[in-house]
C-alpha positions as CSV (number, residue, x, y, z in Angstrom):
1,M,4.4,0.9,18.8
2,S,2.1,-2.0,18.9
3,T,-1.6,-2.6,19.1
4,S,-1.2,-2.7,22.9
5,D,-0.3,0.9,22.8
6,V,-3.9,1.7,22.1
7,N,-4.6,0.4,25.6
8,T,-1.7,1.9,27.4
9,K,-0.7,5.3,25.9
10,K,-3.0,8.2,26.3
11,Y,-3.1,10.3,23.1
12,K,-4.2,13.9,23.8
13,N,-4.4,15.3,20.4
14,L,-4.3,14.5,16.7
15,K,-0.6,15.4,16.3
16,E,0.3,12.7,18.9
17,F,-2.2,10.2,17.6
18,F,-1.8,10.3,13.8
19,P,1.7,8.7,13.7
20,F,0.4,5.8,15.8
21,Y,-2.7,5.5,13.5
22,L,-0.4,5.1,10.5
23,T,1.6,2.3,12.2
24,E,-1.8,0.5,12.7
25,H,-2.3,0.6,9.0
26,S,1.1,-0.5,7.8
27,N,-0.4,-3.4,5.7
28,S,-1.3,-2.2,2.1
29,V,-4.3,-4.5,1.9
30,N,-5.6,-3.0,5.1
31,R,-5.1,0.5,3.7
32,A,-6.8,-0.5,0.5
33,L,-9.8,-1.9,2.4
34,H,-10.0,1.4,4.3
35,F,-9.9,3.3,1.0
36,I,-12.6,1.3,-0.5
37,G,-14.9,1.5,2.6
38,S,-14.3,5.3,2.8
39,S,-15.0,5.8,-0.9
40,L,-18.2,3.7,-0.7
41,A,-19.2,5.8,2.4
42,L,-18.7,9.0,0.4
43,G,-20.9,7.6,-2.4
44,F,-23.6,6.7,0.0
45,I,-23.4,10.2,1.7
46,F,-23.9,11.8,-1.8
47,A,-26.7,9.5,-2.4
48,F,-28.3,10.5,0.9
49,I,-27.9,14.2,0.0
50,S,-29.4,13.8,-3.4
51,S,-32.2,11.6,-2.4
52,G,-32.9,12.1,1.3
53,N,-33.0,8.4,1.7
54,W,-31.9,7.6,5.3
55,I,-30.9,4.1,4.3
56,A,-28.1,5.5,2.3
57,L,-26.8,7.3,5.4
58,G,-26.8,4.0,7.3
59,L,-25.1,2.3,4.4
60,A,-22.4,5.0,4.6
61,L,-21.6,4.1,8.2
62,F,-21.9,0.4,7.6
63,S,-19.5,0.3,4.6
64,G,-17.0,2.6,6.1
65,Y,-16.6,0.5,9.2
66,L,-17.2,-2.9,7.7
67,F,-14.1,-2.7,5.3
68,A,-12.0,-1.0,8.0
69,W,-12.7,-3.7,10.5
70,I,-12.2,-6.5,8.1
71,G,-8.8,-5.0,7.4
72,H,-7.9,-4.8,11.1
73,F,-9.3,-8.1,12.3
74,F,-8.4,-10.3,9.3
75,V,-5.4,-8.6,7.6
76,E,-3.6,-6.4,10.1
77,K,-4.6,-8.5,13.0
78,N,-5.0,-5.7,15.4
79,R,-7.7,-4.0,17.3
80,P,-9.2,-0.8,15.6
81,A,-8.1,2.3,17.5
82,T,-11.6,3.6,17.0
83,F,-12.8,1.6,20.0
84,K,-10.7,3.7,22.3
85,Y,-10.2,6.9,20.3
86,P,-13.3,7.3,18.1
87,F,-13.0,10.9,17.2
88,L,-9.2,10.8,16.6
89,S,-9.6,7.7,14.6
90,F,-12.4,9.1,12.4
91,V,-10.3,12.3,11.6
92,S,-7.1,10.2,11.1
93,D,-8.9,7.9,8.7
94,W,-9.9,10.8,6.5
95,M,-6.4,12.3,6.7
96,M,-5.0,8.9,5.6
97,Y,-7.7,8.8,2.8
98,G,-6.6,12.2,1.5
99,R,-3.0,11.3,1.6
100,M,-3.7,8.0,-0.3
101,L,-5.8,9.9,-2.8
102,V,-2.9,12.2,-3.8
103,G,-0.3,9.4,-3.6
104,K,1.5,10.4,-0.4
105,I,0.6,7.0,1.1
106,P,0.5,4.0,-1.2
107,N,-2.8,2.0,-1.2
C-alpha cells in the first residue's frame, strides 16, 4: 500500500487500519521521531496532572504532532493518515509506541 491508499481505501476499523499504519511508518527515523514526540507528550501530560498548568497540556499536543509530522513530511515523505483517520491514527500511534517500548517494533 502507498500513501495514496489513505485517500482511496476506506478503513472501517482498527484491525484493517493498523497494518496500513505500520506501512506508513516503515522508516526507522520516522518511528524514532514518533517515539520521541509521544514520550514528550506523556511527560507533558504528567506535568499537567501534577501542576494543573494548561500550557503543559498544549505542549503535549504540540510535541506529539510536531515530531510525527516532521517524520512524515521530511523523512518518510508521506501524508500523515491522521488527516483522514484521526481516531484510528491516534490509537495506532499508541499501539506502535507500546510495541516499540517492548522491542516488538525497532525504533
